[in-house]
N, C-alpha and C positions, 0 to 999 in steps of 0.2 A: 723701650716704649715705642709706640707707633711712629711718633714724629722723628725719633732718632733713626729708625729703620728707613723712613722716607728720605731723610736727609742724606744718609749714606748711599741709598740707591740713586738719588739724583746726582750726587757727587761722582759716583762710579760711572754714570752715563755721560759725564763731562759737563754737567749743569752747575749753576751757581747756587750756593746755599746761604740762606739768611736764617737767623734764629728769631723766631716769632715769640718774643719774651712777654709773659703776662705781667702787666703792671696794674696797680690799684685803680679800680674804677670808682666813680661816685656812688654807684648803687652797691650796697654791701651784699646783695643777693648773689652777686657774681664773684665771690671771693674764694672759691674753692680750688683755684688753679695751683698746680705744683710750681715751685720756684717763683712765686709772685714777688715783684718788686713793690715795696710798701713805703708810703710816706712816713718819715720818722725813723726808718730803720738805720742801724749803725753801718758805717762804711765797711766794717769787717763782714757783716752779713751780706751786703751787696756783693762784696768781693767773692764770698763763698759761692753765691748763686752763679756768678759769672764764671768762676773756676769750673763749676760743675757742668754748666751747659756748653761752655767752649771745649771742655774736656771730652764731652760726648760728640761734639761736632767741631773738631779742630780745624777743619777746612772752611768753616763759615767765614764769609767776607765781612759780615756785619749783622746788625739786628734791627728789628723794628718792634713797635709796641703792639701787643695784643691787649685790647681795652686801654686802660691808662688815662681815663678822663680826669681822674684826680691826680695821679702821679705826674703827668706831664705839665701840670700847672704848678708844681712845687719846685721852687728854685733850688733849695739845698739838695734835694734828691737828684734833680737833673744835673747839678754841678758834680755830684759824686759819680753819677753814671758817665758823664762826659769825661771825667778824669780817667775812669777805668777803661773806657773805649779808646781813648788816646793812648794809654799805656799798652793796650793790646793791639793797636793798629787796625781797629774795626771802624767801619762806617755806620751811619745811622739813617734810617728813614722814619720820619714821624708819620704814623698812620693818621694823625689828626682826628682822633676820636672826639675831640672837643675843639671848638673854634679858637679858644684863647690859650692854646698850648704855648709854653715858652721853651720847648725843647730846641727849636731851631736856633734862636739867638744864643742860647747857652752853649750849644754844641759848637757853633761857629766861633764864639769867643774863646773856647778852649782849643780850637784847632782841629776839631773832628769833622771830617767830610760829612755833610748832611743835606738832605732834601726832605721836603714834605709832600705828602700825598695830595694830588690834584683832584683825582676822580676815584671814587669807590665804585668799581664797575658792577658789583653785585651786592650792595649793602642790603638790598631786599632780594630774597631768593626768587627772582623773577627773570628767567632767561629771556623773556620777550622784551624786556626793557633794556637789555644789555647793549644792543646795537646803538641805541640812542646815547648811552653813556660812553660807548667807544667813539661815537661821532664827536661828543663833547671833548673827549681826551685828544682826539686828532686836531680839533679846532685850537685848543690850547697849545699843543706842540707846534702847530704851523705858525701861530701868532708869536710865540715866545722863543721857539727854537727847541724846546724840550717840554716834556710833561711826565708826571709820575701817576701811574694807575695801579691800584691794588685790587685783589679779588680773593674770594675764598677758593679752596681746593674742592670744587664741586663738579660733578659730571656735567650738569646742565650748563654751568659757566664755561667749561672747556669746549663743549659742543658749540655754544653760541659764539665763542671767540674764534674757533676754527671757521665758522661761517662768515665771520667778519674779516677774515684775512684778505680777501680780494679788495675790499674797501680800504683797508690799511695800506696795501701795496699800491693802490691807485693814488692814494693821497701823497705818496712820496715820503711819508714818515717811516723811519727805520726803527724797528723794535730792538732794543738792547736790554741787557740785564740791569737790574737796579744798582748793583755795585759799580758797574762800569759807568752808568749815568751819573751817579753821585760823585765819583772821582773826577770825571771830565768837567761837569758843571762847577764843582767846587774849585777846581784849578782855574777855570775861566773867570770865576768871581774874584779869586785872589789876584789874578793878573790884572783885572779891571780895576780893583782897588789900588794896586801898586801904581798903575798908570795914572790914576786920578791923583794920587799923592805926588807923583813926579811932576805933573802938570801944575799942581798947586804950589809946589816948591819953586818952580821956575817963575 
């Protein structure tokens, strides 16, 4: 399928690959995706889906959710997913398609390196508005030390991002892959928590 071809092409070029896994949305109208993760599914069915998609893209470093406004609010499902990701050594990026997703705390509790999306760069197919959202992303990264932006694979989005490169370089913010950022920030958070425990113990 097209996504597998793209993933293999990106990997062959030295790029990082994430699996953009369909997860159950609140709106039933959007339920026609292949390999969709559903609320209430059995652990063995989730395992089968992950076996299939990771078999097609064995070099993927992690996954994020496509849709999932219902799935990422379901604790049993997120716990099953976290267990599988931990077993497979994969990281997770929560696309945050819904504000009250519980994916982050569940993943963290299971020991899965995880971050959540800060800015959806092209949630509207409007290349004109992209520079403003890139500016928002840079503001968050400068203030906090890092930020996560996601976008669709669209020609207009790519062109807008290329035009924004001078502003990104001028800001001093460095662009890194999602997998690298998740690993680094997760390690920093763990070290901070350990240091806090040490201080409390003293």
